[in-house]
C-alpha positions in Angstrom: 0.0 0.0 0.0 2.8 2.4 0.8 4.7 1.6 -2.4 1.7 2.5 -4.5 1.3 5.8 -2.8 5.0 6.7 -3.2 5.0 6.2 -6.9 5.0 9.4 -9.2 6.3 9.0 -12.7 6.6 12.9 -13.3 9.0 13.5 -10.5 12.4 14.5 -11.8 15.7 13.7 -10.2 17.3 16.4 -8.1 20.6 17.0 -10.2 19.2 17.5 -13.8 18.1 21.2 -13.5 21.3 22.5 -12.2 23.4 21.2 -15.1 21.2 22.8 -17.7 21.6 26.4 -16.2 25.3 26.2 -16.3 25.3 25.4 -20.0 23.1 28.4 -20.8 25.3 30.7 -18.8 28.5 29.6 -20.5 26.9 30.0 -23.9 25.8 33.5 -23.1 29.2 34.5 -21.9 30.8 33.2 -25.1 28.3 35.3 -27.1 29.2 38.5 -25.2 32.9 37.9 -25.7 32.4 37.4 -29.4 30.4 40.6 -29.7 33.1 42.6 -27.9 35.7 41.2 -30.3 33.6 42.2 -33.3 33.2 45.8 -32.0 36.9 46.1 -31.3 37.8 44.8 -34.8 35.3 47.2 -36.4 36.7 50.2 -34.4 40.3 49.3 -35.3 39.4 49.0 -39.0 37.6 52.4 -38.9 40.6 54.1 -37.3 42.9 52.7 -39.9 40.7 53.8 -42.7 40.6 57.3 -41.2 44.4 57.4 -41.0 44.6 56.2 -44.6 42.2 58.9 -45.8 44.1 61.6 -43.9 47.4 60.5 -45.3 46.1 60.8 -48.8 45.0 64.6 -48.4 47.8 66.8 -49.8 49.3 69.5 -47.4 48.3 73.2 -48.0 50.8 75.3 -49.9 50.9 79.1 -50.4 51.0 81.0 -53.6 54.1 83.1 -54.5 53.1 86.8 -54.9 55.2 89.6 -56.3 54.5 93.2 -57.5 56.3 95.4 -59.9 55.8 99.2 -60.1 55.6 100.5 -63.6 54.9 104.0 -65.0 51.2 104.2 -64.2 50.3 100.7 -63.2 51.3 98.0 -60.7 51.9 94.5 -62.1 50.8 91.7 -59.8 52.4 88.3 -60.5 51.1 85.1 -58.8 52.4 81.5 -59.2 51.1 78.4 -57.5 51.1 74.6 -57.6 47.2 74.7 -57.6 44.7 76.4 -59.7 44.1 80.0 -58.7 40.5 80.8 -57.9 40.7 84.6 -57.5 42.9 87.6 -56.6 41.5 90.2 -54.2 43.3 93.6 -53.7 42.7 97.0 -52.2 44.6 100.2 -51.5 45.0 101.5 -47.9 42.3 99.0 -46.6 39.6 100.7 -48.7 37.1 98.9 -50.9 38.2 95.6 -52.3 38.4 94.6 -55.9 38.2 91.0 -57.1 40.0 89.6 -60.2 38.6 86.1 -61.1 40.9 83.2 -61.9 41.5 81.8 -65.3 41.7 78.1 -64.4 45.5 78.3 -64.3 48.1 78.2 -61.6 49.8 81.4 -62.7 48.3 84.9 -63.1 49.6 88.4 -64.0 47.3 91.4 -63.6 47.9 95.1 -63.9 46.1 97.6 -61.7 46.2 101.4 -61.7 49.0 103.0 -59.7 48.1 105.6 -57.2 50.1 108.8 -56.8 51.6 109.4 -53.4 52.4 106.8 -50.6 49.8 104.0 -50.4 49.7 100.4 -49.0 48.7 97.7 -51.5 47.0 94.6 -49.9 46.7 91.4 -52.0 44.9 88.1 -51.1 45.2 85.1 -53.4 42.6 82.2 -53.0 43.3 78.8 -54.6 40.9 76.1 -55.6 41.0 74.5 -52.2 40.1 77.8 -50.5 43.6 78.3 -49.1 44.5 82.1 -48.8 47.9 83.7 -49.4 48.4 87.4 -48.4 50.8 90.1 -49.4 51.3 93.7 -48.4 53.6 96.5 -49.6 53.7 100.3 -49.3 54.4 101.9 -52.7 55.4 105.5 -53.2 55.0 107.2 -56.6 54.9 110.7 -57.9 52.9 109.5 -60.9 49.6 107.6 -61.1 46.0 108.3 -60.4 44.8 110.6 -57.6 42.0 108.7 -55.9 42.3 110.3 -52.5 40.3 113.4 -51.5 41.9 116.2 -49.5 41.7 115.9 -45.7 40.6 118.8 -43.6 41.6 119.1 -39.9 40.1 121.7 -37.5 41.5 122.5 -34.1 40.9 125.3 -31.6 44.3 126.6 -30.3 45.2 127.7 -26.7 44.7 131.2 -28.0 41.1 130.4 -28.9 41.8 130.7 -32.6 40.6 128.2 -35.2 43.5 126.4 -36.9 42.6 125.0 -40.3 44.9 122.4 -41.9 44.2 120.9 -45.4 46.4 118.1 -46.8 46.6 116.0 -49.9 48.8 113.0 -50.8 49.7 114.6 -54.1 49.2 118.3 -54.2 46.7 120.7 -52.6 45.5 123.7 -54.6 43.5 126.0 -52.4 41.2 126.3 -49.4 38.1 128.5 -49.0 36.2 129.3 -45.8 33.0 131.2 -45.0 31.5 132.2 -41.7 27.7 132.1 -41.8 26.5 133.9 -44.9 29.5 136.0 -45.5 31.7 135.9 -48.6 34.2 133.2 -49.1 37.9 133.8 -48.3 40.4 131.9 -50.4 43.9 130.7 -49.2 46.2 129.4 -51.9 49.0 126.8 -51.5 52.5 128.2 -50.9 55.6 127.2 -52.8 57.2 125.8 -49.7 54.8 122.9 -49.2 52.6 121.7 -52.0 50.8 119.1 -49.9 49.6 121.2 -47.1 47.8 124.5 -46.4 47.7 125.6 -42.7 46.5 128.9 -41.2 44.7 130.3 -38.2 41.6 132.6 -38.1 39.7 134.3 -35.3 36.5 132.6 -34.1 33.5 135.0 -34.1 31.9 135.8 -30.7 28.8 133.6 -30.0 27.7 130.5 -32.0 28.7 130.6 -35.7 28.8 128.2 -38.6 31.8 127.8 -40.9 32.0 126.1 -44.2 35.5 125.0 -45.4 36.3 123.7 -48.8 39.6 122.1 -49.8 40.5 121.5 -53.5 43.5 119.5 -54.7 45.4 119.8 -57.9 43.1 117.2 -59.6 40.0 119.1 -58.6 38.9 116.6 -56.0 36.9 118.5 -53.4 36.4 118.0 -49.6 33.9 120.1 -47.7 33.6 120.4 -43.9 30.8 122.3 -42.0 31.2 122.9 -38.3 29.7 125.2 -35.6 31.9 127.0 -33.1 31.2 129.2 -30.1 33.7 132.0 -30.1 34.9 134.1 -27.2 36.5 137.6 -27.3 39.8 138.9 -26.1 40.2 141.7 -23.5 40.6 145.2 -24.7 43.6 147.1 -23.5 44.2 150.8 -23.9 47.4 152.6 -23.0 47.3 156.4 -22.8 50.6 158.3 -22.6 50.6 161.6 -20.8 51.6 164.8 -22.6 54.9 165.0 -20.7 55.5 161.3 -21.3 56.2 160.9 -17.6 53.1 158.7 -16.8 50.7 156.3 -18.5 47.0 155.4 -17.9 46.1 151.7 -18.6 42.5 150.5 -19.1 41.6 146.8 -19.5 38.1 145.7 -20.4 36.2 142.4 -21.0 32.5 141.9 -21.0 32.6 138.6 -19.0 35.3 139.8 -16.5 39.0 140.0 -16.2 40.8 137.6 -13.8 44.4 138.6 -14.2 46.5 141.7 -15.3 50.2 141.7 -15.7 52.3 144.9 -16.0 56.0 145.1 -16.9 58.0 148.3 -17.3 61.5 148.1 -18.7 61.8 144.4 -17.6 60.5 145.0 -14.1 57.2 143.3 -13.1 54.6 145.2 -11.0 51.8 143.6 -9.1 48.3 144.3 -10.1 46.0 143.0 -7.2 42.4 142.4 -8.3 41.6 141.3 -4.7 40.1 138.0 -5.9 37.5 139.7 -8.0 36.9 139.5 -11.8 35.8 143.0 -12.7 34.9 143.9 -16.3 37.1 147.1 -16.0 40.6 147.4 -14.6 42.1 151.0 -14.5 45.7 151.8 -13.7 46.1 155.5 -13.6 49.2 157.7 -13.5 51.7 154.8 -13.7 55.1 156.5 -13.5 57.7 156.0 -16.1 61.5 156.2 -15.8 63.5 159.0 -17.3 64.3 158.4 -21.0 62.9 155.6 -23.1 60.4 153.1 -21.6 58.9 149.8 -22.7 55.5 149.1 -21.2 54.0 145.6 -21.5 50.5 144.9 -20.4 48.8 141.5 -20.4 45.1 140.8 -19.5 43.5 137.4 -19.2 39.7 137.1 -19.2 37.5 134.6 -17.3 37.2 132.8 -20.7 41.0 132.4 -20.7 41.4 134.6 -23.7 44.6 136.8 -23.5 45.5 140.2 -25.0 49.1 141.5 -24.8 50.0 145.1 -25.6 53.5 146.6 -25.8 54.0 150.4 -25.9 57.4 152.1 -26.4 57.5 155.5 -24.8 60.4 157.7 -26.0 60.5 160.7 -23.8 62.9 163.6 -24.0 64.4 164.4 -20.6 62.9 167.5 -19.0 65.6 170.0 -18.1 65.4 171.1 -14.5 65.2 174.9 -13.9 67.8 175.3 -11.2 67.8 178.6 -9.3 71.0 179.0 -7.3 72.3 182.1 -5.7 75.1 182.9 -3.2 74.7 186.3 -1.3 77.7 188.5 -0.4 77.5 187.4 3.2 77.5 183.8 2.2 73.8 182.9 2.5 72.9 180.2 -0.1 69.4 179.9 -1.7 68.5 177.0 -4.0 65.2 176.4 -5.8 64.4 173.5 -8.2 60.7 173.0 -9.1 61.1 169.3 -9.9 63.1 168.6 -6.7 66.7 168.6 -5.6 68.4 165.2 -6.0 71.8 166.1 -4.7 73.6 169.1 -3.3 77.3 169.6 -2.3 79.1 172.4 -0.5 82.8 173.0 -0.9 84.5 175.6 1.3 88.2 176.4 0.9 88.8 173.0 -0.9 87.0 171.0 1.8 83.7 169.2 1.1 80.7 169.3 3.4 77.7 167.0 3.2 74.3 168.4 3.0 71.5 166.2 4.3 68.4 166.5 2.0 66.3 164.1 4.0 64.3 161.2 2.6 62.6 163.3 -0.1 63.7 165.6 -2.8 63.1 169.2 -1.5 62.2 172.0 -3.8 63.8 174.8 -1.8 66.9 174.9 0.4 68.3 177.9 2.3 71.7 177.7 4.1 72.3 180.6 6.4 75.8 182.1 6.7 75.9 181.1 10.4 75.6 177.4 9.3 78.7 177.6 7.1 82.1 177.3 8.9 83.7 180.4 7.3 87.3 181.3 8.3 88.4 184.8 9.2 89.3 186.6 6.0 88.7 185.5 2.4 86.9 182.2 1.7 86.1 180.4 -1.5 82.6 178.9 -1.5 81.4 176.5 -4.2 77.8 175.1 -4.4 76.9 172.1 -6.7 73.3 171.2 -7.3 71.8 168.2 -9.2 68.1 168.4 -10.1 65.7 165.5 -10.0 66.0 164.9 -13.7 69.8 165.0 -13.7 70.3 168.7 -14.6 73.4 170.1 -12.9 74.4 173.6 -11.8 77.5 175.0 -10.0 78.3 178.4 -8.5 81.5 179.7 -6.9 81.9 182.9 -5.0 84.6 184.6 -2.9 83.3 185.5 0.6 85.1 187.8 2.9 84.2 186.9 6.4 85.0 188.9 9.5 83.8 187.7 12.9 81.6 190.1 14.8 
């Protein structure tokens, strides 16, 4: 009974399932290794093919470019080991010109020569797109004039407008016109045919100026600008009738911030006390005897400067010296312009006379103040006036003590 119950024909043995799994795993591993080998072989072959393709591409070479200056043209010569696709050139980095290739590896082209000094830039492109470049500065007195005159405007430190017109070959003339006024023409000088340069005053307030420069080949450049002008101070120097003094007047509508005065090389301070008055008056400025050079400089608040130099040639004024010696020895001196120096000599002995700190007009020396000797005395008086005039008197004085 127990044997019948234990019988089951579908029951497998315990070791059969384990062996089958191992076989499957080994087979899968072999397939993975085989796939990896196939990928590695494919990558290696791809890399070798790339290297082979790269080794077959020829290395880039550059074209040989040369130029030759002729009378009125420049000859461009190009040789290459490949077909030339095109030549591109320009002057001074201006607009480019393209010359197409002729399906050849050599080309020679002539282009117009420019007068003056210009830089020629050349680029050669071959059939593979490789570019070769060339640059050379060429100077020539002949050739075409393709450059227009150049106008440069600058306001100077003196508040003037400096106009400079240049041309690479030859400038002819320049005209300028303020607002609606008539044109003023300035021609080129013989010293420099390539430049015209001059300065003009800028009108007060806002004004328009039109400047036209024309070169020798009638090429024209026009500039229009607006400038706000400032004025210079006015300086008036008035010389007195006797040429001994001057009156100086400085004026500027916006104010004066500095005045400088120099007479015969000596500077004199003009203190404006930190103010900027429109009028500065210097009255009765004394001059030295003889010739004088008076220099006055005034600077406005707009930093415009006016300088004036006046030469004053004055004839020296003769002093009218009145000198008298009385019989008793009293000395009387009168000089209207002042006494600069006075000397007394008695019996060949000099005596100083103190005039004080100023130049007196009248001096009287009493006989009691003169050390006369008993008997005859020789008295000599010498006087020098303020303007240098001299006078001398000598008299015999008989002195008897009382």
